[in-house]
N, C-alpha and C positions, 0 to 999 in steps of 0.2 A: 504494500500500499504506500503510495507516494504522497507526500505532503502537497496540498493544494492551496495556494494563497487565495484570498478573498478577492474577487474582481469587483472593481467600483468602490473599494474601501478607501477612506481618506488617507492622504499621504502621511506617513508616520512622522515626518518633520514639520507638518503643517506650514509649509512656506508661505501659503497665501495669507495666513493670519499674521506672520512676522512682516511681510512686505506691506500689507494694509496698515499695520501699526506704525511702521517707519514713515509711510507716506503721510498718515494723519498727524504724527508727531512733527514731521517737517512743515506741514501747513500751519499747524497751530503754532509752532516756533516763529514762522514768518509773520503770522498775525500778531502774536505778542510782541515781536521784536520791532515792529514798525508798521506793518500792514500795507495794505495797497496804496496808501497816500505817499509812502516813500518808494516811488518807482523809478527814481533817477538811477540807472544802472551804473553810471560812472562813479557815483558817489558811494554806492552801496555794493560794490563788487567784492570788497573784503568781507563784509558782513555775509552776503550770500555764500561765499566760499566757506566761511567759518561755520555756518549753519548746515550747508548742504554736504560738505566733505565727509563728516562722520556718518551721515545717512547713505551716501553713495557707497562707502566702504562697507557698511552693514549689510546693505542690499547685495553687494557683490559677494560677500561672505556667505549669505543665505543661498545664493545661486550656486556658488561653489559647493556647498554642502549637498544640495539637491543633486548636482551633477555627480558628486563622488558616491552618493548613496544609490544612484541609479545602476551602477556597475557592481555594487557590493554583493549582492545576492548571487550573481554568477560567480564571482570570486570565491564566496564561502562555499558555494555548491561544489566548485572544482577542488577546493582544499578538502572538503569532507569526503569526496570520492577518492583523493589521494591517500587520506588517513585510512579509509576503509579498507584499502587493499593491502 
C-alpha cells in the first residue's frame, strides 16, 4: 500500500497568507508614514526604499521556501528508496 497525498489540500507553508500579510503591512506602513499626500517620488525615494526593502526581501524568502519545498518530496522519496535497499 503506497501513501497517497491529499489532492487539493492547502499548501503546508501557507505562502498566500504570508504574502498577503506582507502586502497589507507594506500598505499600512505607507499610510501611517505619510500616505497618499506625500507622492513626491524624488523627496521620498529613501523612505520608499526603507519601507519596501524588508518587505521585498521577505517576499523573496517566502517564494524561495515554496520553490525549495516543491522538490523536497521527490528528494525524500528517493532517499527513502535508497535506505530501504
